[in-house]
mmCIF file as Biopython writes it, N, C-alpha, C and O atoms, coordinates in Angstrom:
data_model
#
loop_
_atom_site.group_PDB
_atom_site.id
_atom_site.type_symbol
_atom_site.label_atom_id
_atom_site.label_alt_id
_atom_site.label_comp_id
_atom_site.label_asym_id
_atom_site.label_entity_id
_atom_site.label_seq_id
_atom_site.pdbx_PDB_ins_code
_atom_site.Cartn_x
_atom_site.Cartn_y
_atom_site.Cartn_z
_atom_site.occupancy
_atom_site.B_iso_or_equiv
_atom_site.auth_seq_id
_atom_site.auth_asym_id
_atom_site.pdbx_PDB_model_num
ATOM 1   N N  . MET A ? 1  ? 0.836  -1.173 0.000   1.0 0.0 1  A 1 
ATOM 2   C CA . MET A ? 1  ? 0.000  0.000  0.000   1.0 0.0 1  A 1 
ATOM 3   C C  . MET A ? 1  ? 0.889  1.248  0.000   1.0 0.0 1  A 1 
ATOM 4   O O  . MET A ? 1  ? 1.896  1.309  0.705   1.0 0.0 1  A 1 
ATOM 5   N N  . ILE A ? 2  ? 0.504  2.215  -0.785  1.0 0.0 2  A 1 
ATOM 6   C CA . ILE A ? 2  ? 1.222  3.486  -0.809  1.0 0.0 2  A 1 
ATOM 7   C C  . ILE A ? 2  ? 0.359  4.537  -0.120  1.0 0.0 2  A 1 
ATOM 8   O O  . ILE A ? 2  ? -0.786 4.770  -0.505  1.0 0.0 2  A 1 
ATOM 9   N N  . ALA A ? 3  ? 0.921  5.159  0.892   1.0 0.0 3  A 1 
ATOM 10  C CA . ALA A ? 3  ? 0.234  6.254  1.579   1.0 0.0 3  A 1 
ATOM 11  C C  . ALA A ? 3  ? 0.731  7.570  0.992   1.0 0.0 3  A 1 
ATOM 12  O O  . ALA A ? 3  ? 1.910  7.719  0.671   1.0 0.0 3  A 1 
ATOM 13  N N  . LYS A ? 4  ? -0.180 8.511  0.860   1.0 0.0 4  A 1 
ATOM 14  C CA . LYS A ? 4  ? 0.171  9.820  0.307   1.0 0.0 4  A 1 
ATOM 15  C C  . LYS A ? 4  ? -0.043 10.889 1.363   1.0 0.0 4  A 1 
ATOM 16  O O  . LYS A ? 4  ? -0.923 10.780 2.216   1.0 0.0 4  A 1 
ATOM 17  N N  . LYS A ? 5  ? 0.774  11.914 1.288   1.0 0.0 5  A 1 
ATOM 18  C CA . LYS A ? 5  ? 0.681  13.027 2.215   1.0 0.0 5  A 1 
ATOM 19  C C  . LYS A ? 5  ? 0.480  14.302 1.405   1.0 0.0 5  A 1 
ATOM 20  O O  . LYS A ? 5  ? 0.989  14.421 0.290   1.0 0.0 5  A 1 
ATOM 21  N N  . HIS A ? 6  ? -0.263 15.253 1.966   1.0 0.0 6  A 1 
ATOM 22  C CA . HIS A ? 6  ? -0.521 16.530 1.298   1.0 0.0 6  A 1 
ATOM 23  C C  . HIS A ? 6  ? 0.117  17.658 2.098   1.0 0.0 6  A 1 
ATOM 24  O O  . HIS A ? 6  ? 0.127  17.655 3.329   1.0 0.0 6  A 1 
ATOM 25  N N  . LEU A ? 7  ? 0.643  18.611 1.360   1.0 0.0 7  A 1 
ATOM 26  C CA . LEU A ? 7  ? 1.286  19.764 1.979   1.0 0.0 7  A 1 
ATOM 27  C C  . LEU A ? 7  ? 0.810  21.011 1.242   1.0 0.0 7  A 1 
ATOM 28  O O  . LEU A ? 7  ? 0.921  21.095 0.019   1.0 0.0 7  A 1 
ATOM 29  N N  . LYS A ? 8  ? 0.288  21.965 1.977   1.0 0.0 8  A 1 
ATOM 30  C CA . LYS A ? 8  ? -0.182 23.215 1.385   1.0 0.0 8  A 1 
ATOM 31  C C  . LYS A ? 8  ? 0.959  24.233 1.441   1.0 0.0 8  A 1 
ATOM 32  O O  . LYS A ? 8  ? 1.491  24.526 2.512   1.0 0.0 8  A 1 
ATOM 33  N N  . LEU A ? 9  ? 1.324  24.763 0.280   1.0 0.0 9  A 1 
ATOM 34  C CA . LEU A ? 9  ? 2.438  25.707 0.175   1.0 0.0 9  A 1 
ATOM 35  C C  . LEU A ? 9  ? 2.018  26.938 -0.615  1.0 0.0 9  A 1 
ATOM 36  O O  . LEU A ? 9  ? 1.180  26.846 -1.511  1.0 0.0 9  A 1 
ATOM 37  N N  . THR A ? 10 ? 2.592  28.081 -0.290  1.0 0.0 10 A 1 
ATOM 38  C CA . THR A ? 10 ? 2.394  29.302 -1.075  1.0 0.0 10 A 1 
ATOM 39  C C  . THR A ? 10 ? 3.751  29.792 -1.542  1.0 0.0 10 A 1 
ATOM 40  O O  . THR A ? 10 ? 4.683  29.939 -0.751  1.0 0.0 10 A 1 
ATOM 41  N N  . GLY A ? 11 ? 3.849  30.044 -2.847  1.0 0.0 11 A 1 
ATOM 42  C CA . GLY A ? 11 ? 5.086  30.548 -3.430  1.0 0.0 11 A 1 
ATOM 43  C C  . GLY A ? 11 ? 4.822  31.821 -4.215  1.0 0.0 11 A 1 
ATOM 44  O O  . GLY A ? 11 ? 3.673  32.195 -4.452  1.0 0.0 11 A 1 
ATOM 45  N N  . SER A ? 12 ? 5.896  32.475 -4.610  1.0 0.0 12 A 1 
ATOM 46  C CA . SER A ? 12 ? 5.740  33.732 -5.343  1.0 0.0 12 A 1 
ATOM 47  C C  . SER A ? 12 ? 6.759  33.833 -6.475  1.0 0.0 12 A 1 
ATOM 48  O O  . SER A ? 12 ? 7.762  33.121 -6.515  1.0 0.0 12 A 1 
ATOM 49  N N  . SER A ? 13 ? 6.456  34.747 -7.386  1.0 0.0 13 A 1 
ATOM 50  C CA . SER A ? 13 ? 7.335  35.012 -8.525  1.0 0.0 13 A 1 
ATOM 51  C C  . SER A ? 13 ? 7.110  36.442 -8.988  1.0 0.0 13 A 1 
ATOM 52  O O  . SER A ? 13 ? 6.021  36.995 -8.839  1.0 0.0 13 A 1 
ATOM 53  N N  . ASP A ? 14 ? 8.149  37.023 -9.546  1.0 0.0 14 A 1 
ATOM 54  C CA . ASP A ? 14 ? 8.025  38.341 -10.167 1.0 0.0 14 A 1 
ATOM 55  C C  . ASP A ? 14 ? 7.619  38.223 -11.632 1.0 0.0 14 A 1 
ATOM 56  O O  . ASP A ? 14 ? 7.356  39.234 -12.283 1.0 0.0 14 A 1 
ATOM 57  N N  . ILE A ? 15 ? 7.564  36.987 -12.164 1.0 0.0 15 A 1 
ATOM 58  C CA . ILE A ? 15 ? 7.354  36.768 -13.603 1.0 0.0 15 A 1 
ATOM 59  C C  . ILE A ? 15 ? 5.917  36.403 -13.949 1.0 0.0 15 A 1 
ATOM 60  O O  . ILE A ? 15 ? 5.287  37.066 -14.772 1.0 0.0 15 A 1 
ATOM 61  N N  . SER A ? 16 ? 5.385  35.326 -13.310 1.0 0.0 16 A 1 
ATOM 62  C CA . SER A ? 16 ? 4.044  34.845 -13.665 1.0 0.0 16 A 1 
ATOM 63  C C  . SER A ? 16 ? 3.545  33.852 -12.616 1.0 0.0 16 A 1 
ATOM 64  O O  . SER A ? 16 ? 4.303  33.405 -11.755 1.0 0.0 16 A 1 
ATOM 65  N N  . TRP A ? 17 ? 2.236  33.510 -12.707 1.0 0.0 17 A 1 
ATOM 66  C CA . TRP A ? 17 ? 1.695  32.485 -11.823 1.0 0.0 17 A 1 
ATOM 67  C C  . TRP A ? 17 ? 2.322  31.138 -12.149 1.0 0.0 17 A 1 
ATOM 68  O O  . TRP A ? 17 ? 2.629  30.364 -11.242 1.0 0.0 17 A 1 
ATOM 69  N N  . LYS A ? 18 ? 2.515  30.847 -13.428 1.0 0.0 18 A 1 
ATOM 70  C CA . LYS A ? 18 ? 3.144  29.579 -13.815 1.0 0.0 18 A 1 
ATOM 71  C C  . LYS A ? 18 ? 4.542  29.475 -13.202 1.0 0.0 18 A 1 
ATOM 72  O O  . LYS A ? 18 ? 4.907  28.428 -12.667 1.0 0.0 18 A 1 
ATOM 73  N N  . ASP A ? 19 ? 5.312  30.541 -13.277 1.0 0.0 19 A 1 
ATOM 74  C CA . ASP A ? 19 ? 6.657  30.529 -12.698 1.0 0.0 19 A 1 
ATOM 75  C C  . ASP A ? 19 ? 6.588  30.357 -11.182 1.0 0.0 19 A 1 
ATOM 76  O O  . ASP A ? 19 ? 7.449  29.703 -10.593 1.0 0.0 19 A 1 
ATOM 77  N N  . SER A ? 20 ? 5.588  30.930 -10.560 1.0 0.0 20 A 1 
ATOM 78  C CA . SER A ? 20 ? 5.404  30.770 -9.124  1.0 0.0 20 A 1 
ATOM 79  C C  . SER A ? 20 ? 5.185  29.303 -8.767  1.0 0.0 20 A 1 
ATOM 80  O O  . SER A ? 20 ? 5.742  28.814 -7.785  1.0 0.0 20 A 1 
ATOM 81  N N  . ILE A ? 21 ? 4.379  28.603 -9.558  1.0 0.0 21 A 1 
ATOM 82  C CA . ILE A ? 21 ? 4.133  27.176 -9.341  1.0 0.0 21 A 1 
ATOM 83  C C  . ILE A ? 21 ? 5.418  26.380 -9.526  1.0 0.0 21 A 1 
ATOM 84  O O  . ILE A ? 21 ? 5.775  25.559 -8.681  1.0 0.0 21 A 1 
ATOM 85  N N  . VAL A ? 22 ? 6.105  26.626 -10.624 1.0 0.0 22 A 1 
ATOM 86  C CA . VAL A ? 22 ? 7.340  25.894 -10.929 1.0 0.0 22 A 1 
ATOM 87  C C  . VAL A ? 22 ? 8.389  26.118 -9.844  1.0 0.0 22 A 1 
ATOM 88  O O  . VAL A ? 22 ? 9.030  25.168 -9.394  1.0 0.0 22 A 1 
ATOM 89  N N  . GLN A ? 23 ? 8.566  27.360 -9.425  1.0 0.0 23 A 1 
ATOM 90  C CA . GLN A ? 23 ? 9.570  27.679 -8.396  1.0 0.0 23 A 1 
ATOM 91  C C  . GLN A ? 23 ? 9.227  27.022 -7.056  1.0 0.0 23 A 1 
ATOM 92  O O  . GLN A ? 23 ? 10.115 26.544 -6.351  1.0 0.0 23 A 1 
ATOM 93  N N  . THR A ? 24 ? 7.944  26.999 -6.710  1.0 0.0 24 A 1 
ATOM 94  C CA . THR A ? 24 ? 7.528  26.390 -5.444  1.0 0.0 24 A 1 
ATOM 95  C C  . THR A ? 24 ? 7.784  24.888 -5.458  1.0 0.0 24 A 1 
ATOM 96  O O  . THR A ? 24 ? 8.273  24.336 -4.473  1.0 0.0 24 A 1 
ATOM 97  N N  . ILE A ? 25 ? 7.463  24.227 -6.558  1.0 0.0 25 A 1 
ATOM 98  C CA . ILE A ? 25 ? 7.713  22.788 -6.672  1.0 0.0 25 A 1 
ATOM 99  C C  . ILE A ? 25 ? 9.212  22.496 -6.638  1.0 0.0 25 A 1 
ATOM 100 O O  . ILE A ? 25 ? 9.646  21.556 -5.973  1.0 0.0 25 A 1 
ATOM 101 N N  . GLN A ? 26 ? 10.004 23.298 -7.351  1.0 0.0 26 A 1 
ATOM 102 C CA . GLN A ? 26 ? 11.455 23.086 -7.350  1.0 0.0 26 A 1 
ATOM 103 C C  . GLN A ? 26 ? 12.038 23.256 -5.961  1.0 0.0 26 A 1 
ATOM 104 O O  . GLN A ? 26 ? 12.908 22.485 -5.555  1.0 0.0 26 A 1 
ATOM 105 N N  . GLU A ? 27 ? 11.574 24.249 -5.232  1.0 0.0 27 A 1 
ATOM 106 C CA . GLU A ? 27 ? 12.079 24.479 -3.875  1.0 0.0 27 A 1 
ATOM 107 C C  . GLU A ? 27 ? 11.666 23.331 -2.949  1.0 0.0 27 A 1 
ATOM 108 O O  . GLU A ? 27 ? 12.475 22.857 -2.151  1.0 0.0 27 A 1 
ATOM 109 N N  . ALA A ? 28 ? 10.419 22.887 -3.051  1.0 0.0 28 A 1 
ATOM 110 C CA . ALA A ? 28 ? 9.936  21.785 -2.207  1.0 0.0 28 A 1 
ATOM 111 C C  . ALA A ? 28 ? 10.677 20.491 -2.512  1.0 0.0 28 A 1 
ATOM 112 O O  . ALA A ? 28 ? 10.940 19.698 -1.608  1.0 0.0 28 A 1 
ATOM 113 N N  . SER A ? 29 ? 11.014 20.272 -3.776  1.0 0.0 29 A 1 
ATOM 114 C CA . SER A ? 29 ? 11.670 19.018 -4.159  1.0 0.0 29 A 1 
ATOM 115 C C  . SER A ? 29 ? 13.095 18.902 -3.608  1.0 0.0 29 A 1 
ATOM 116 O O  . SER A ? 29 ? 13.691 17.827 -3.664  1.0 0.0 29 A 1 
ATOM 117 N N  . LYS A ? 30 ? 13.637 19.986 -3.083  1.0 0.0 30 A 1 
ATOM 118 C CA . LYS A ? 30 ? 14.963 19.929 -2.455  1.0 0.0 30 A 1 
ATOM 119 C C  . LYS A ? 30 ? 14.928 19.118 -1.163  1.0 0.0 30 A 1 
ATOM 120 O O  . LYS A ? 30 ? 15.936 18.531 -0.770  1.0 0.0 30 A 1 
ATOM 121 N N  . THR A ? 31 ? 13.766 19.084 -0.500  1.0 0.0 31 A 1 
ATOM 122 C CA . THR A ? 31 ? 13.671 18.376 0.780   1.0 0.0 31 A 1 
ATOM 123 C C  . THR A ? 31 ? 12.574 17.313 0.811   1.0 0.0 31 A 1 
ATOM 124 O O  . THR A ? 31 ? 12.480 16.561 1.781   1.0 0.0 31 A 1 
ATOM 125 N N  . ILE A ? 32 ? 11.749 17.236 -0.224  1.0 0.0 32 A 1 
ATOM 126 C CA . ILE A ? 32 ? 10.661 16.258 -0.263  1.0 0.0 32 A 1 
ATOM 127 C C  . ILE A ? 32 ? 10.875 15.317 -1.440  1.0 0.0 32 A 1 
ATOM 128 O O  . ILE A ? 32 ? 11.016 15.753 -2.583  1.0 0.0 32 A 1 
ATOM 129 N N  . ASP A ? 33 ? 10.897 14.023 -1.148  1.0 0.0 33 A 1 
ATOM 130 C CA . ASP A ? 33 ? 11.023 13.007 -2.194  1.0 0.0 33 A 1 
ATOM 131 C C  . ASP A ? 33 ? 9.645  12.496 -2.592  1.0 0.0 33 A 1 
ATOM 132 O O  . ASP A ? 33 ? 8.668  12.683 -1.867  1.0 0.0 33 A 1 
ATOM 133 N N  . TYR A ? 34 ? 9.578  11.858 -3.737  1.0 0.0 34 A 1 
ATOM 134 C CA . TYR A ? 34 ? 8.387  11.163 -4.215  1.0 0.0 34 A 1 
ATOM 135 C C  . TYR A ? 34 ? 7.192  12.085 -4.469  1.0 0.0 34 A 1 
ATOM 136 O O  . TYR A ? 34 ? 6.051  11.678 -4.252  1.0 0.0 34 A 1 
ATOM 137 N N  . ILE A ? 35 ? 7.432  13.316 -4.924  1.0 0.0 35 A 1 
ATOM 138 C CA . ILE A ? 35 ? 6.320  14.211 -5.276  1.0 0.0 35 A 1 
ATOM 139 C C  . ILE A ? 35 ? 5.572  13.590 -6.436  1.0 0.0 35 A 1 
ATOM 140 O O  . ILE A ? 35 ? 6.170  13.195 -7.437  1.0 0.0 35 A 1 
ATOM 141 N N  . SER A ? 36 ? 4.236  13.506 -6.293  1.0 0.0 36 A 1 
ATOM 142 C CA . SER A ? 36 ? 3.461  12.814 -7.324  1.0 0.0 36 A 1 
ATOM 143 C C  . SER A ? 36 ? 2.436  13.696 -8.027  1.0 0.0 36 A 1 
ATOM 144 O O  . SER A ? 36 ? 2.063  13.405 -9.164  1.0 0.0 36 A 1 
ATOM 145 N N  . SER A ? 37 ? 1.967  14.771 -7.381  1.0 0.0 37 A 1 
ATOM 146 C CA . SER A ? 37 ? 0.997  15.630 -8.055  1.0 0.0 37 A 1 
ATOM 147 C C  . SER A ? 37 ? 0.908  16.983 -7.367  1.0 0.0 37 A 1 
ATOM 148 O O  . SER A ? 37 ? 1.396  17.182 -6.254  1.0 0.0 37 A 1 
ATOM 149 N N  . VAL A ? 38 ? 0.267  17.902 -8.074  1.0 0.0 38 A 1 
ATOM 150 C CA . VAL A ? 38 ? 0.056  19.242 -7.533  1.0 0.0 38 A 1 
ATOM 151 C C  . VAL A ? 38 ? -1.343 19.700 -7.935  1.0 0.0 38 A 1 
ATOM 152 O O  . VAL A ? 38 ? -1.806 19.426 -9.042  1.0 0.0 38 A 1 
ATOM 153 N N  . LYS A ? 39 ? -2.002 20.397 -7.021  1.0 0.0 39 A 1 
ATOM 154 C CA . LYS A ? 39 ? -3.308 20.979 -7.291  1.0 0.0 39 A 1 
ATOM 155 C C  . LYS A ? 39 ? -3.210 22.469 -6.975  1.0 0.0 39 A 1 
ATOM 156 O O  . LYS A ? 39 ? -2.731 22.851 -5.907  1.0 0.0 39 A 1 
ATOM 157 N N  . ILE A ? 40 ? -3.658 23.296 -7.892  1.0 0.0 40 A 1 
ATOM 158 C CA . ILE A ? 40 ? -3.628 24.742 -7.690  1.0 0.0 40 A 1 
ATOM 159 C C  . ILE A ? 40 ? -4.842 25.123 -6.851  1.0 0.0 40 A 1 
ATOM 160 O O  . ILE A ? 40 ? -5.978 24.900 -7.270  1.0 0.0 40 A 1 
ATOM 161 N N  . LEU A ? 41 ? -4.614 25.693 -5.676  1.0 0.0 41 A 1 
ATOM 162 C CA . LEU A ? 41 ? -5.702 26.060 -4.781  1.0 0.0 41 A 1 
ATOM 163 C C  . LEU A ? 41 ? -6.121 27.512 -4.924  1.0 0.0 41 A 1 
ATOM 164 O O  . LEU A ? 41 ? -7.308 27.830 -4.845  1.0 0.0 41 A 1 
ATOM 165 N N  . ASP A ? 42 ? -5.143 28.405 -5.136  1.0 0.0 42 A 1 
ATOM 166 C CA . ASP A ? 42 ? -5.457 29.827 -5.177  1.0 0.0 42 A 1 
ATOM 167 C C  . ASP A ? 42 ? -4.344 30.584 -5.899  1.0 0.0 42 A 1 
ATOM 168 O O  . ASP A ? 42 ? -3.174 30.206 -5.842  1.0 0.0 42 A 1 
ATOM 169 N N  . GLN A ? 43 ? -4.731 31.641 -6.569  1.0 0.0 43 A 1 
ATOM 170 C CA . GLN A ? 43 ? -3.767 32.536 -7.209  1.0 0.0 43 A 1 
ATOM 171 C C  . GLN A ? 43 ? -4.148 33.959 -6.855  1.0 0.0 43 A 1 
ATOM 172 O O  . GLN A ? 43 ? -5.327 34.314 -6.846  1.0 0.0 43 A 1 
ATOM 173 N N  . SER A ? 44 ? -3.145 34.771 -6.562  1.0 0.0 44 A 1 
ATOM 174 C CA . SER A ? 44 ? -3.374 36.179 -6.263  1.0 0.0 44 A 1 
ATOM 175 C C  . SER A ? 44 ? -2.165 36.970 -6.730  1.0 0.0 44 A 1 
ATOM 176 O O  . SER A ? 44 ? -1.150 36.407 -7.140  1.0 0.0 44 A 1 
ATOM 177 N N  . ALA A ? 45 ? -2.294 38.274 -6.659  1.0 0.0 45 A 1 
ATOM 178 C CA . ALA A ? 45 ? -1.197 39.119 -7.133  1.0 0.0 45 A 1 
ATOM 179 C C  . ALA A ? 45 ? -1.127 40.398 -6.317  1.0 0.0 45 A 1 
ATOM 180 O O  . ALA A ? 45 ? -2.119 40.868 -5.759  1.0 0.0 45 A 1 
ATOM 181 N N  . GLU A ? 46 ? 0.079  40.942 -6.268  1.0 0.0 46 A 1 
ATOM 182 C CA . GLU A ? 46 ? 0.316  42.244 -5.652  1.0 0.0 46 A 1 
ATOM 183 C C  . GLU A ? 46 ? 0.421  43.258 -6.784  1.0 0.0 46 A 1 
ATOM 184 O O  . GLU A ? 46 ? 1.125  43.030 -7.767  1.0 0.0 46 A 1 
ATOM 185 N N  . ILE A ? 47 ? -0.273 44.366 -6.642  1.0 0.0 47 A 1 
ATOM 186 C CA . ILE A ? 47 ? -0.303 45.378 -7.699  1.0 0.0 47 A 1 
ATOM 187 C C  . ILE A ? 47 ? 0.302  46.676 -7.179  1.0 0.0 47 A 1 
ATOM 188 O O  . ILE A ? 47 ? 0.026  47.106 -6.059  1.0 0.0 47 A 1 
ATOM 189 N N  . ASP A ? 48 ? 1.130  47.287 -8.015  1.0 0.0 48 A 1 
ATOM 190 C CA . ASP A ? 48 ? 1.698  48.594 -7.721  1.0 0.0 48 A 1 
ATOM 191 C C  . ASP A ? 48 ? 1.305  49.505 -8.877  1.0 0.0 48 A 1 
ATOM 192 O O  . ASP A ? 48 ? 1.743  49.308 -10.010 1.0 0.0 48 A 1 
ATOM 193 N N  . GLY A ? 49 ? 0.476  50.505 -8.582  1.0 0.0 49 A 1 
ATOM 194 C CA . GLY A ? 49 ? -0.038 51.348 -9.659  1.0 0.0 49 A 1 
ATOM 195 C C  . GLY A ? 49 ? -1.016 50.549 -10.496 1.0 0.0 49 A 1 
ATOM 196 O O  . GLY A ? 49 ? -2.059 50.123 -10.000 1.0 0.0 49 A 1 
ATOM 197 N N  . ASN A ? 50 ? -0.692 50.344 -11.748 1.0 0.0 50 A 1 
ATOM 198 C CA . ASN A ? 50 ? -1.552 49.544 -12.627 1.0 0.0 50 A 1 
ATOM 199 C C  . ASN A ? 50 ? -0.828 48.306 -13.148 1.0 0.0 50 A 1 
ATOM 200 O O  . ASN A ? 50 ? -1.198 47.754 -14.184 1.0 0.0 50 A 1 
ATOM 201 N N  . LYS A ? 51 ? 0.206  47.874 -12.427 1.0 0.0 51 A 1 
ATOM 202 C CA . LYS A ? 51 ? 1.024  46.758 -12.888 1.0 0.0 51 A 1 
ATOM 203 C C  . LYS A ? 51 ? 1.143  45.681 -11.802 1.0 0.0 51 A 1 
ATOM 204 O O  . LYS A ? 51 ? 1.300  45.995 -10.622 1.0 0.0 51 A 1 
ATOM 205 N N  . ILE A ? 52 ? 1.067  44.412 -12.211 1.0 0.0 52 A 1 
ATOM 206 C CA . ILE A ? 52 ? 1.312  43.313 -11.287 1.0 0.0 52 A 1 
ATOM 207 C C  . ILE A ? 52 ? 2.815  43.234 -11.026 1.0 0.0 52 A 1 
ATOM 208 O O  . ILE A ? 52 ? 3.617  43.142 -11.956 1.0 0.0 52 A 1 
ATOM 209 N N  . VAL A ? 53 ? 3.177  43.271 -9.757  1.0 0.0 53 A 1 
ATOM 210 C CA . VAL A ? 53 ? 4.600  43.228 -9.400  1.0 0.0 53 A 1 
ATOM 211 C C  . VAL A ? 53 ? 4.998  41.923 -8.714  1.0 0.0 53 A 1 
ATOM 212 O O  . VAL A ? 53 ? 6.185  41.616 -8.611  1.0 0.0 53 A 1 
ATOM 213 N N  . LYS A ? 54 ? 4.005  41.143 -8.240  1.0 0.0 54 A 1 
ATOM 214 C CA . LYS A ? 54 ? 4.309  39.870 -7.587  1.0 0.0 54 A 1 
ATOM 215 C C  . LYS A ? 54 ? 3.107  38.948 -7.774  1.0 0.0 54 A 1 
ATOM 216 O O  . LYS A ? 54 ? 1.959  39.330 -7.546  1.0 0.0 54 A 1 
ATOM 217 N N  . TYR A ? 55 ? 3.410  37.719 -8.197  1.0 0.0 55 A 1 
ATOM 218 C CA . TYR A ? 55 ? 2.392  36.688 -8.407  1.0 0.0 55 A 1 
ATOM 219 C C  . TYR A ? 55 ? 2.504  35.665 -7.280  1.0 0.0 55 A 1 
ATOM 220 O O  . TYR A ? 55 ? 3.603  35.204 -6.968  1.0 0.0 55 A 1 
ATOM 221 N N  . TYR A ? 56 ? 1.371  35.305 -6.665  1.0 0.0 56 A 1 
ATOM 222 C CA . TYR A ? 56 ? 1.347  34.320 -5.580  1.0 0.0 56 A 1 
ATOM 223 C C  . TYR A ? 56 ? 0.470  33.143 -5.986  1.0 0.0 56 A 1 
ATOM 224 O O  . TYR A ? 56 ? -0.595 33.328 -6.576  1.0 0.0 56 A 1 
ATOM 225 N N  . THR A ? 57 ? 0.917  31.944 -5.671  1.0 0.0 57 A 1 
ATOM 226 C CA . THR A ? 57 ? 0.137  30.741 -5.936  1.0 0.0 57 A 1 
ATOM 227 C C  . THR A ? 57 ? 0.196  29.834 -4.714  1.0 0.0 57 A 1 
ATOM 228 O O  . THR A ? 57 ? 1.268  29.560 -4.175  1.0 0.0 57 A 1 
ATOM 229 N N  . THR A ? 58 ? -0.974 29.377 -4.290  1.0 0.0 58 A 1 
ATOM 230 C CA . THR A ? 58 ? -1.058 28.398 -3.211  1.0 0.0 58 A 1 
ATOM 231 C C  . THR A ? 58 ? -1.378 27.053 -3.841  1.0 0.0 58 A 1 
ATOM 232 O O  . THR A ? 58 ? -2.326 26.924 -4.616  1.0 0.0 58 A 1 
ATOM 233 N N  . ILE A ? 59 ? -0.572 26.051 -3.499  1.0 0.0 59 A 1 
ATOM 234 C CA . ILE A ? 59 ? -0.723 24.731 -4.088  1.0 0.0 59 A 1 
ATOM 235 C C  . ILE A ? 59 ? -0.892 23.667 -3.007  1.0 0.0 59 A 1 
ATOM 236 O O  . ILE A ? 59 ? -0.483 23.848 -1.860  1.0 0.0 59 A 1 
ATOM 237 N N  . ASP A ? 60 ? -1.500 22.564 -3.402  1.0 0.0 60 A 1 
ATOM 238 C CA . ASP A ? 60 ? -1.583 21.355 -2.572  1.0 0.0 60 A 1 
ATOM 239 C C  . ASP A ? 60 ? -0.642 20.360 -3.224  1.0 0.0 60 A 1 
ATOM 240 O O  . ASP A ? 60 ? -0.947 19.809 -4.282  1.0 0.0 60 A 1 
ATOM 241 N N  . LEU A ? 61 ? 0.489  20.134 -2.601  1.0 0.0 61 A 1 
ATOM 242 C CA . LEU A ? 61 ? 1.508  19.228 -3.127  1.0 0.0 61 A 1 
ATOM 243 C C  . LEU A ? 61 ? 1.293  17.842 -2.519  1.0 0.0 61 A 1 
ATOM 244 O O  . LEU A ? 61 ? 1.190  17.703 -1.300  1.0 0.0 61 A 1 
ATOM 245 N N  . THR A ? 62 ? 1.225  16.825 -3.368  1.0 0.0 62 A 1 
ATOM 246 C CA . THR A ? 62 ? 1.014  15.461 -2.900  1.0 0.0 62 A 1 
ATOM 247 C C  . THR A ? 62 ? 2.285  14.668 -3.122  1.0 0.0 62 A 1 
ATOM 248 O O  . THR A ? 62 ? 2.905  14.745 -4.182  1.0 0.0 62 A 1 
ATOM 249 N N  . PHE A ? 63 ? 2.669  13.901 -2.103  1.0 0.0 63 A 1 
ATOM 250 C CA . PHE A ? 63 ? 3.841  13.045 -2.242  1.0 0.0 63 A 1 
ATOM 251 C C  . PHE A ? 63 ? 3.613  11.727 -1.525  1.0 0.0 63 A 1 
ATOM 252 O O  . PHE A ? 63 ? 2.849  11.645 -0.563  1.0 0.0 63 A 1 
ATOM 253 N N  . ASP A ? 64 ? 4.292  10.699 -2.012  1.0 0.0 64 A 1 
ATOM 254 C CA . ASP A ? 64 ? 4.190  9.373  -1.411  1.0 0.0 64 A 1 
ATOM 255 C C  . ASP A ? 64 ? 5.069  9.305  -0.180  1.0 0.0 64 A 1 
ATOM 256 O O  . ASP A ? 64 ? 6.188  9.817  -0.168  1.0 0.0 64 A 1 
ATOM 257 N N  . ILE A ? 65 ? 4.549  8.667  0.857   1.0 0.0 65 A 1 
ATOM 258 C CA . ILE A ? 65 ? 5.352  8.424  2.046   1.0 0.0 65 A 1 
ATOM 259 C C  . ILE A ? 65 ? 6.275  7.248  1.750   1.0 0.0 65 A 1 
ATOM 260 O O  . ILE A ? 65 ? 5.835  6.210  1.256   1.0 0.0 65 A 1 
ATOM 261 N N  . ASP A ? 66 ? 7.537  7.420  2.051   1.0 0.0 66 A 1 
ATOM 262 C CA . ASP A ? 66 ? 8.530  6.387  1.770   1.0 0.0 66 A 1 
ATOM 263 C C  . ASP A ? 66 ? 8.176  5.096  2.519   1.0 0.0 66 A 1 
ATOM 264 O O  . ASP A ? 66 ? 8.179  5.079  3.750   1.0 0.0 66 A 1 
ATOM 265 N N  . PRO A ? 67 ? 7.874  4.022  1.790   1.0 0.0 67 A 1 
ATOM 266 C CA . PRO A ? 67 ? 7.475  2.773  2.448   1.0 0.0 67 A 1 
ATOM 267 C C  . PRO A ? 67 ? 8.616  2.102  3.225   1.0 0.0 67 A 1 
ATOM 268 O O  . PRO A ? 67 ? 8.379  1.210  4.039   1.0 0.0 67 A 1 
ATOM 269 N N  . ARG A ? 68 ? 9.840  2.535  2.969   1.0 0.0 68 A 1 
ATOM 270 C CA . ARG A ? 68 ? 10.991 1.941  3.668   1.0 0.0 68 A 1 
ATOM 271 C C  . ARG A ? 68 ? 11.191 2.555  5.044   1.0 0.0 68 A 1 
ATOM 272 O O  . ARG A ? 68 ? 12.010 2.080  5.831   1.0 0.0 68 A 1 
ATOM 273 N N  . GLY A ? 69 ? 10.426 3.630  5.334   1.0 0.0 69 A 1 
ATOM 274 C CA . GLY A ? 69 ? 10.517 4.241  6.664   1.0 0.0 69 A 1 
ATOM 275 C C  . GLY A ? 69 ? 11.454 5.342  6.637   1.0 0.0 69 A 1 
ATOM 276 O O  . GLY A ? 69 ? 11.675 5.991  7.659   1.0 0.0 69 A 1 
#
């Protein structure tokens, strides 16, 4: 049996929401093994004047629990 664990994370980017997702997954993968899926929970942005200056994405990251312990 494979057990899965979920972790809710929020990341940011100066470029785009897609980049925010990619950067958050890359950062999480430095310490989490067996990442199997991601679900986008929320997207928001910081605006300065009439321009988006920061993109935020909250994700639900799913990973398998290592069966070896």
